[in-house]
MINU-692512 format. One record per residue: x, y, z of N, C-alpha, C in turn. Coordinates in nm, 4 decimals. Each point is the difference from the previous one (the first is absolute). Layout:
REM MINU-692512
        n.x        n.y        n.z       ca.x       ca.y       ca.z        c.x        c.y        c.z
          X          Y          Z          X          Y          Z          X          Y          Z
...
***
This chain:
REM MINU-692512
        n.x        n.y        n.z       ca.x       ca.y       ca.z        c.x        c.y        c.z
    10.5465    11.4058     7.8863    -0.0806    -0.0652     0.1000     0.0732     0.0007     0.1339
     0.1316    -0.0320    -0.0034     0.0789    -0.0013     0.1233     0.0023     0.1420     0.0645
     0.0075     0.1026    -0.0896     0.0050     0.1351     0.0479    -0.1292     0.0354     0.0712
    -0.1112    -0.0393    -0.0565    -0.1297     0.0285     0.0636    -0.0139    -0.0715     0.1349
     0.0504    -0.1203     0.0059    -0.0065    -0.0721     0.1290     0.0893     0.0701     0.1046
     0.1119     0.0467    -0.0428     0.0920     0.0719     0.0916    -0.0646     0.1266     0.0512
    -0.0642     0.0760    -0.0919    -0.0685     0.1242     0.0380    -0.1101    -0.0300     0.0989
    -0.0788    -0.1041    -0.0274    -0.1110    -0.0390     0.0886     0.0548    -0.0386     0.1377
     0.1099    -0.0713     0.0027     0.0588    -0.0426     0.1244     0.0454     0.1185     0.0804
     0.0678     0.0932    -0.0629     0.0494     0.1217     0.0657    -0.1200     0.0824     0.0514
    -0.1045     0.0076    -0.0802    -0.1187     0.0760     0.0406    -0.0634    -0.0617     0.1245
    -0.0170    -0.1320    -0.0007    -0.0572    -0.0685     0.1162     0.0831     0.0152     0.1243
     0.1308    -0.0037    -0.0147     0.0899     0.0179     0.1134    -0.0091     0.1391     0.0543
    -0.0050     0.1011    -0.0875    -0.0109     0.1356     0.0465    -0.1315     0.0275     0.0672
    -0.1073    -0.0626    -0.0474    -0.1297     0.0163     0.0637    -0.0013    -0.0605     0.1384
     0.0659    -0.1153     0.0106     0.0027    -0.0705     0.1285     0.0787     0.0856     0.1026
     0.1068     0.0655    -0.0466     0.0808     0.0842     0.0889    -0.0815     0.1223     0.0418
    -0.0785     0.0544    -0.0901    -0.0754     0.1228     0.0277    -0.1291    -0.0322     0.0770
    -0.0318    -0.1288     0.0172    -0.1183    -0.0381     0.0747    -0.1275     0.0013    -0.0836
     0.0171     0.0047    -0.1325    -0.1157    -0.0034    -0.0912    -0.0379    -0.1431    -0.0273
    -0.1232    -0.0328     0.0088    -0.0451    -0.1407    -0.0209    -0.0275    -0.0129    -0.1501
     0.0717    -0.0934    -0.0635    -0.0181    -0.0232    -0.1396    -0.0762    -0.1326    -0.0201
    -0.1025     0.0017    -0.0829    -0.0757    -0.1188    -0.0276     0.0578    -0.0748    -0.1200
     0.0021    -0.1309     0.0085     0.0403    -0.0804    -0.1143    -0.1089     0.0126    -0.1018
     0.0331     0.0381    -0.1248    -0.1034     0.0281    -0.1020    -0.0800    -0.1240    -0.0368
     0.0516    -0.1201     0.0231    -0.0692    -0.1226    -0.0407    -0.0896    -0.0550     0.1117
     0.0270     0.0305     0.1209    -0.0745    -0.0594     0.1121    -0.0662     0.0995     0.0911
     0.0299     0.1240    -0.0098    -0.0414     0.1078     0.0882     0.0304    -0.0291     0.1457
     0.1088    -0.0748     0.0211     0.0541    -0.0280     0.1348     0.1161     0.0947     0.0179
     0.0120     0.0599     0.1174     0.1177     0.0893     0.0228     0.1291    -0.0775    -0.0273
     0.0953     0.0659    -0.0706     0.1227    -0.0668    -0.0349     0.0757    -0.0578     0.1179
    -0.0017     0.0669     0.1121     0.0687    -0.0493     0.1201    -0.0623    -0.1289     0.0482
    -0.1354    -0.0045    -0.0035    -0.0700    -0.1204     0.0444     0.0272    -0.1146    -0.0977
     0.0096     0.0322    -0.1265     0.0289    -0.1009    -0.1009     0.1358    -0.0675     0.0268
     0.0980     0.0800     0.0445     0.1319    -0.0571     0.0336    -0.0103    -0.1005     0.1076
    -0.0784     0.0284     0.1055    -0.0163    -0.0939     0.1102    -0.0749    -0.1264    -0.0492
    -0.0996     0.0247    -0.0874    -0.0760    -0.1128    -0.0562     0.0941    -0.0920    -0.0815
     0.0869     0.0600    -0.0786     0.0950    -0.0783    -0.0838     0.0953    -0.0754     0.0887
     0.0423     0.0573     0.1114     0.0898    -0.0717     0.0896    -0.0718    -0.1189     0.0616
    -0.1281     0.0193     0.0378    -0.0773    -0.1121     0.0564    -0.0153    -0.1086    -0.1054
    -0.0296     0.0397    -0.1229    -0.0124    -0.0993    -0.1081     0.1301    -0.0750    -0.0198
     0.1110     0.0727     0.0102     0.1299    -0.0634    -0.0154     0.0216    -0.1079     0.1037
    -0.0347     0.0290     0.1236     0.0169    -0.0998     0.1061    -0.0931    -0.1219    -0.0229
    -0.1219     0.0288    -0.0459    -0.0909    -0.1116    -0.0281     0.0537    -0.0903    -0.1108
     0.0581     0.0620    -0.1066     0.0567    -0.0815    -0.1087     0.1195    -0.0760     0.0509
     0.0855     0.0594     0.0812     0.1144    -0.0694     0.0570    -0.0455    -0.1190     0.0844
    -0.1045     0.0223     0.0800    -0.0492    -0.1056     0.0878    -0.0500    -0.1207    -0.0828
    -0.0678     0.0326    -0.1097    -0.0507    -0.1075    -0.0867     0.1125    -0.0879    -0.0488
     0.1078     0.0613    -0.0469     0.1164    -0.0773    -0.0507     0.0779    -0.0641     0.1166
     0.0050     0.0673     0.1106     0.0739    -0.0529     0.1166    -0.0685    -0.1262     0.0518
    -0.1312     0.0010     0.0075    -0.0753    -0.1189     0.0463     0.0210    -0.1119    -0.0988
     0.0155     0.0318    -0.1279     0.0209    -0.1048    -0.1016     0.1417    -0.0605     0.0046
     0.0866     0.0607     0.0825     0.1337    -0.0535     0.0210     0.1142     0.0763    -0.0712
    -0.0262     0.1148    -0.0559     0.1024     0.0792    -0.0669     0.0889     0.0624     0.1101
     0.1231    -0.0428     0.0105     0.0925     0.0468     0.1061     0.0360     0.1486    -0.0131
     0.0012     0.0471    -0.1239     0.0305     0.1417    -0.0225    -0.1185     0.0871     0.0500
    -0.1193    -0.0446    -0.0273    -0.1204     0.0710     0.0496    -0.0053    -0.0103     0.1516
     0.0372    -0.1106     0.0555     0.0027    -0.0172     0.1498     0.0961     0.0990     0.0596
     0.1169     0.0148    -0.0639     0.0992     0.0945     0.0539    -0.0476     0.1419    -0.0130
    -0.0550     0.0361    -0.1152    -0.0529     0.1377    -0.0174    -0.1132     0.0282     0.0979
    -0.0865    -0.1008     0.0223    -0.1077     0.0164     0.0938     0.0563     0.0201     0.1407
     0.1021    -0.0756     0.0341     0.0646     0.0155     0.1345     0.0501     0.1446     0.0134
     0.0679     0.0481    -0.1049     0.0521     0.1347     0.0029    -0.1133     0.1024     0.0081
    -0.1129    -0.0304    -0.0618    -0.1087     0.0956     0.0006    -0.0644     0.0148     0.1388
     0.0167    -0.0968     0.0841    -0.0516     0.0089     0.1380     0.1060     0.0437     0.0996
     0.1247    -0.0011    -0.0410     0.1108     0.0103     0.0955     0.0250     0.1424     0.0489
     0.0333     0.0032     0.1275     0.0696     0.1108     0.0658    -0.0696     0.1327    -0.0178
     0.0721     0.1000    -0.0398    -0.0551     0.1327    -0.0099    -0.0364     0.0341    -0.1441
     0.0263    -0.0915    -0.0939    -0.0238     0.0331    -0.1406    -0.1084    -0.0853    -0.0625
    -0.0998    -0.0402     0.0770    -0.1107    -0.0777    -0.0473    -0.0813     0.0762    -0.1071
    -0.0607    -0.0746    -0.0934    -0.0812     0.0640    -0.1040    -0.1103     0.0787     0.0687
    -0.0233     0.1193    -0.0482    -0.1013     0.0923     0.0461    -0.0027     0.0129     0.1523
     0.1142    -0.0195     0.0607     0.0150     0.0172     0.1454    -0.0478    -0.1134     0.0829
    -0.0555    -0.1036    -0.0624    -0.0497    -0.1160     0.0729     0.1149    -0.0978     0.0344
     0.0497     0.0140     0.1223     0.1132    -0.0806     0.0432    -0.0551    -0.1139     0.0859
     0.0392    -0.1192    -0.0257    -0.0382    -0.1159     0.0815     0.1191    -0.0964    -0.0018
     0.0865     0.0131     0.1000     0.1231    -0.0777     0.0011    -0.0234    -0.1506     0.0192
    -0.1154    -0.0408     0.0594    -0.0287    -0.1409     0.0106    -0.0277    -0.0603    -0.1391
    -0.0798     0.0722    -0.0803    -0.0248    -0.0423    -0.1361     0.1283     0.0040    -0.0817
     0.0821     0.1004     0.0288     0.1282     0.0075    -0.0697     0.0848    -0.1213     0.0256
     0.0119    -0.0345     0.1284     0.0769    -0.1214     0.0352    -0.0552    -0.1271    -0.0635
    -0.1304    -0.0105     0.0014    -0.0684    -0.1140    -0.0638     0.0452    -0.0153    -0.1472
    -0.0064     0.1086    -0.0741     0.0356    -0.0073    -0.1412     0.1515    -0.0088    -0.0250
     0.0813     0.0610     0.0878     0.1449    -0.0219    -0.0114     0.0339    -0.1499     0.0192
    -0.0679    -0.0613     0.0974     0.0260    -0.1460     0.0243    -0.0459    -0.0841    -0.1186
    -0.1174     0.0342    -0.0557    -0.0455    -0.0742    -0.1175     0.0999     0.0097    -0.1143
     0.0484     0.1195    -0.0260     0.0968     0.0186    -0.1078     0.1334    -0.0681     0.0298
     0.0431     0.0031     0.1247     0.1247    -0.0648     0.0412    -0.0116    -0.1531    -0.0132
    -0.1111    -0.0521     0.0442    -0.0198    -0.1453    -0.0145    -0.0227    -0.0404    -0.1449
    -0.0398     0.0931    -0.0807    -0.0140    -0.0267    -0.1448     0.1287     0.0113    -0.0738
     0.1075     0.0488     0.0671     0.1305     0.0000    -0.0625     0.0534     0.1357    -0.0446
    -0.0640     0.1087     0.0321     0.0475     0.1332    -0.0454     0.1104     0.0475     0.0943
     0.1193     0.0240    -0.0592     0.1191     0.0309     0.0782    -0.0157     0.1253     0.0839
    -0.0620     0.1085    -0.0532    -0.0154     0.1213     0.0735    -0.0839    -0.0205     0.1256
    -0.1043    -0.0774    -0.0130    -0.0840    -0.0322     0.1143     0.0747    -0.0877     0.0995
     0.0754    -0.0971    -0.0503     0.0769    -0.0871     0.0882     0.1006     0.0810     0.0810
     0.0636     0.0945    -0.0658     0.0947     0.0872     0.0701    -0.0696     0.0811     0.1069
    -0.1170     0.0548    -0.0309    -0.0719     0.0798     0.0986    -0.0398    -0.0809     0.1205
    -0.0508    -0.1222    -0.0244    -0.0407    -0.0881     0.1093     0.1252    -0.0339     0.0858
     0.1118    -0.0235    -0.0663     0.1240    -0.0250     0.0751     0.0402     0.1210     0.0845
    -0.0144     0.1174    -0.0595     0.0322     0.1242     0.0711    -0.0910     0.0133     0.1255
    -0.1265    -0.0385    -0.0152    -0.0920     0.0085     0.1149     0.0471    -0.0930     0.1132
     0.0434    -0.1198    -0.0358     0.0430    -0.0977     0.1000     0.1389     0.0322     0.0578
     0.0811     0.0702    -0.0766     0.1336     0.0372     0.0505    -0.0024     0.1301     0.0813
    -0.1099     0.0775    -0.0119    -0.0072     0.1264     0.0680     0.0445     0.1174    -0.0870
     0.0366    -0.0299    -0.1247     0.0456     0.1076    -0.0921    -0.1190     0.0825    -0.0490
    -0.1207    -0.0522     0.0115    -0.1213     0.0722    -0.0381    -0.1106    -0.0283     0.0989
    -0.1002     0.0837    -0.0004    -0.1114    -0.0227     0.0909    -0.1275     0.0537    -0.0660
    -0.1105    -0.0527     0.0401    -0.1342     0.0467    -0.0383    -0.0681     0.0497     0.1263
    -0.0312     0.1255     0.0057    -0.0643     0.0558     0.1192    -0.1311    -0.0738     0.0305
    -0.0128    -0.0401     0.1256    -0.1222    -0.0660     0.0414     0.0006    -0.1511    -0.0196
     0.1019    -0.0546    -0.0623     0.0123    -0.1437    -0.0219     0.1321    -0.0467     0.0598
    -0.0091    -0.0888     0.0946     0.1204    -0.0491     0.0673     0.0401    -0.1332    -0.0627
     0.1012     0.0078    -0.0868     0.0540    -0.1227    -0.0622     0.1152    -0.0457     0.0914
    -0.0011    -0.1271     0.0413     0.1037    -0.0514     0.0861     0.1341     0.0068    -0.0667
     0.0997     0.0540     0.0715     0.1341     0.0045    -0.0577     0.0671    -0.1370     0.0235
     0.0475    -0.0573    -0.1094     0.0559    -0.1324     0.0028     0.1083    -0.0015    -0.1090
     0.1289    -0.0019     0.0405     0.1072     0.0053    -0.0981     0.0002    -0.1230    -0.0935
    -0.0404    -0.1156     0.0549    -0.0100    -0.1204    -0.0847    -0.1032     0.0146    -0.1128
    -0.1168     0.0492     0.0349    -0.1066     0.0206    -0.0985     0.0457     0.1089    -0.0978
     0.0584     0.1074     0.0512     0.0453     0.1055    -0.0894     0.1058    -0.0557    -0.0974
     0.0912    -0.0825     0.0521     0.1032    -0.0596    -0.0860    -0.0645    -0.0842    -0.1116
    -0.1040    -0.0787     0.0344    -0.0655    -0.0805    -0.1010    -0.0579     0.0880    -0.1140
    -0.0671     0.1064     0.0408    -0.0554     0.0879    -0.1023     0.1081     0.0707    -0.0806
     0.1086     0.0365     0.0630     0.1103     0.0619    -0.0756     0.0578    -0.0999    -0.0992
     0.0088    -0.1300     0.0402     0.0522    -0.1014    -0.0925    -0.0929    -0.0098    -0.1208
    -0.1301    -0.0099     0.0176    -0.0949    -0.0049    -0.1095     0.0169     0.1195    -0.0931
     0.0056     0.1209     0.0592     0.0119     0.1199    -0.0850     0.1353     0.0039    -0.0684
     0.1028    -0.0406     0.0663     0.1345     0.0048    -0.0600     0.0143    -0.0980    -0.1134
    -0.0765    -0.1077     0.0025     0.0016    -0.0960    -0.1121    -0.0455     0.0648    -0.1324
    -0.0735     0.1111     0.0148    -0.0487     0.0741    -0.1188     0.0899     0.1232    -0.0246
     0.1187    -0.0056     0.0600     0.1019     0.1034    -0.0188    -0.0465     0.1379     0.0497
    -0.0731     0.0030     0.1089    -0.0417     0.1209     0.0611     0.1195     0.0524     0.0828
     0.0629     0.1079    -0.0451     0.1273     0.0488     0.0623    -0.0130     0.0302     0.1500
    -0.1021     0.0779     0.0432    -0.0077     0.0286     0.1414    -0.0141    -0.1266     0.0824
    -0.0758    -0.0962    -0.0539    -0.0210    -0.1286     0.0743     0.1326    -0.0748     0.0067
     0.0804     0.0031    -0.1066     0.1293    -0.0670     0.0035     0.0880     0.0578     0.1082
     0.0015     0.1321     0.0099     0.0858     0.0680     0.1021    -0.0499    -0.0324     0.1408
    -0.1309     0.0046     0.0199    -0.0559    -0.0274     0.1366     0.0171    -0.1448     0.0369
    -0.0101    -0.0886    -0.0995     0.0203    -0.1439     0.0250     0.1438    -0.0210     0.0476
     0.0949     0.0599    -0.0648     0.1424    -0.0139     0.0406     0.0229     0.0524     0.1392
    -0.0675     0.1159     0.0304     0.0133     0.0553     0.1335    -0.0553    -0.0951     0.1056
    -0.1169    -0.0586    -0.0267    -0.0615    -0.0941     0.0961     0.0828    -0.1262     0.0121
     0.0646    -0.0443    -0.1064     0.0812    -0.1217     0.0078     0.1138     0.0181     0.1027
     0.0452     0.1247     0.0117     0.1051     0.0273     0.1004    -0.0582     0.0001     0.1430
    -0.1262     0.0397     0.0088    -0.0629     0.0070     0.1343    -0.0489    -0.1350     0.0491
    -0.0440    -0.0852    -0.0938    -0.0520    -0.1300     0.0389     0.1129    -0.1034     0.0110
    -0.0228    -0.0959     0.0884     0.0970    -0.1071     0.0141    -0.0161    -0.1001    -0.1141
     0.1065    -0.0716    -0.0373    -0.0041    -0.0994    -0.1078    -0.1104    -0.1037     0.0256
    -0.0204    -0.0364     0.1241    -0.1061    -0.0991     0.0351    -0.1376     0.0554    -0.0375
    -0.0219     0.1286     0.0291    -0.1263     0.0637    -0.0324    -0.0221     0.0057    -0.1494
     0.1060     0.0360    -0.0753    -0.0093     0.0082    -0.1453    -0.0307    -0.1372    -0.0593
     0.0655    -0.1052     0.0459    -0.0276    -0.1316    -0.0562    -0.1397    -0.0444     0.0322
    -0.0508     0.0347     0.1200    -0.1371    -0.0315     0.0376    -0.0970     0.0717    -0.0915
     0.0223     0.1273    -0.0235    -0.0858     0.0824    -0.0851     0.0030    -0.0511    -0.1433
     0.1151    -0.0396    -0.0485     0.0144    -0.0416    -0.1404    -0.0887    -0.1229    -0.0328
    -0.0332    -0.0772     0.1007    -0.0857    -0.1183    -0.0218    -0.1405     0.0374    -0.0388
    -0.0376     0.1242     0.0298    -0.1370     0.0456    -0.0279    -0.0115     0.0848    -0.1257
     0.1096     0.0078    -0.0744     0.0010     0.0939    -0.1140    -0.0393    -0.0602    -0.1316
    -0.0899    -0.0915    -0.0009    -0.0466    -0.0591    -0.1221    -0.1195     0.0676    -0.0594
    -0.0839     0.0553     0.0877    -0.1255     0.0567    -0.0498    -0.0345     0.1228     0.0823
    -0.0127     0.1141    -0.0626    -0.0296     0.1232     0.0710    -0.1397    -0.0021     0.0669
    -0.0908    -0.0792    -0.0509    -0.1345     0.0008     0.0608     0.0020    -0.0635     0.1375
     0.1103    -0.0740     0.0343     0.0075    -0.0632     0.1322     0.0638     0.0905     0.1051
     0.0561     0.1129    -0.0413     0.0723     0.0886     0.0915    -0.0981     0.1035     0.0607
    -0.0003     0.0166     0.1328    -0.0886     0.0989     0.0584     0.0372     0.1411    -0.0431
    -0.1013     0.0827    -0.0116     0.0291     0.1379    -0.0385    -0.0724     0.1016     0.0864
    -0.0846    -0.0422     0.0887    -0.0711     0.0943     0.0846    -0.1415     0.0245    -0.0462
    -0.0432    -0.0712    -0.1052    -0.1330     0.0246    -0.0525    -0.1090    -0.0390     0.0955
     0.0290    -0.0927     0.0905    -0.1046    -0.0403     0.0981    -0.0373     0.1192     0.0860
     0.0813     0.0992     0.0057    -0.0321     0.1224     0.0751    -0.0960     0.0899    -0.0758
    -0.0121    -0.0225    -0.1328    -0.0711     0.0945    -0.0821    -0.1038    -0.0614    -0.0889
    -0.0261    -0.1284     0.0113    -0.0916    -0.0687    -0.0924    -0.1430     0.0546     0.0270
    -0.0609     0.0629    -0.1085    -0.1365     0.0469     0.0180    -0.0934    -0.1204     0.0212
    -0.1131     0.0290     0.0664    -0.0998    -0.1077     0.0265    -0.0399    -0.0639    -0.1317
    -0.0075    -0.1279     0.0021    -0.0449    -0.0746    -0.1170     0.1093    -0.0235    -0.1047
     0.1172     0.0618     0.0141     0.1050    -0.0145    -0.0993     0.0842    -0.1266     0.0360
     0.0587    -0.0542    -0.1054     0.0814    -0.1172     0.0192     0.1260     0.0109    -0.0861
     0.1051    -0.0643     0.0411     0.1246     0.0033    -0.0761     0.0223    -0.1318    -0.0717
    -0.0907    -0.0940     0.0096     0.0200    -0.1247    -0.0692    -0.0308     0.0164    -0.1473
***
């Protein structure tokens, strides 16, 4: 069975390279169109779970809209920021690190201007480093050297709840959406 699947896969790839349109035998939809359809379905499934509060789905959905590698070419960096913020506020370390990177200037989303603020970046790095995120630990240490002790002690007073820390989502909140 695995061999047959491998042969079919190679056949479909060779047809795509040669410019031959292959129909899916079960749906009579061109195989290339089916791939786009499946990607769209994937995003819809992710969105369903993301809306329900699944931080992993929120992060995957953010990645699906992000930058130059959006699913099926549909890039929307505002939606990407929205879902990165949701995942960060939900406690996912990778998303917290990315939001910190946006505020520190280590990352950017084209078309979305996230205010650079070392204090906010430091807070997000602290949250991510609490989950032993290595890059966040390193960047947190670097910022500790750049910030004054007074700034760090001020920032530390706000480190009880990630949902209280700004992340830039107000720049990207779709109409009718809420973070409460």
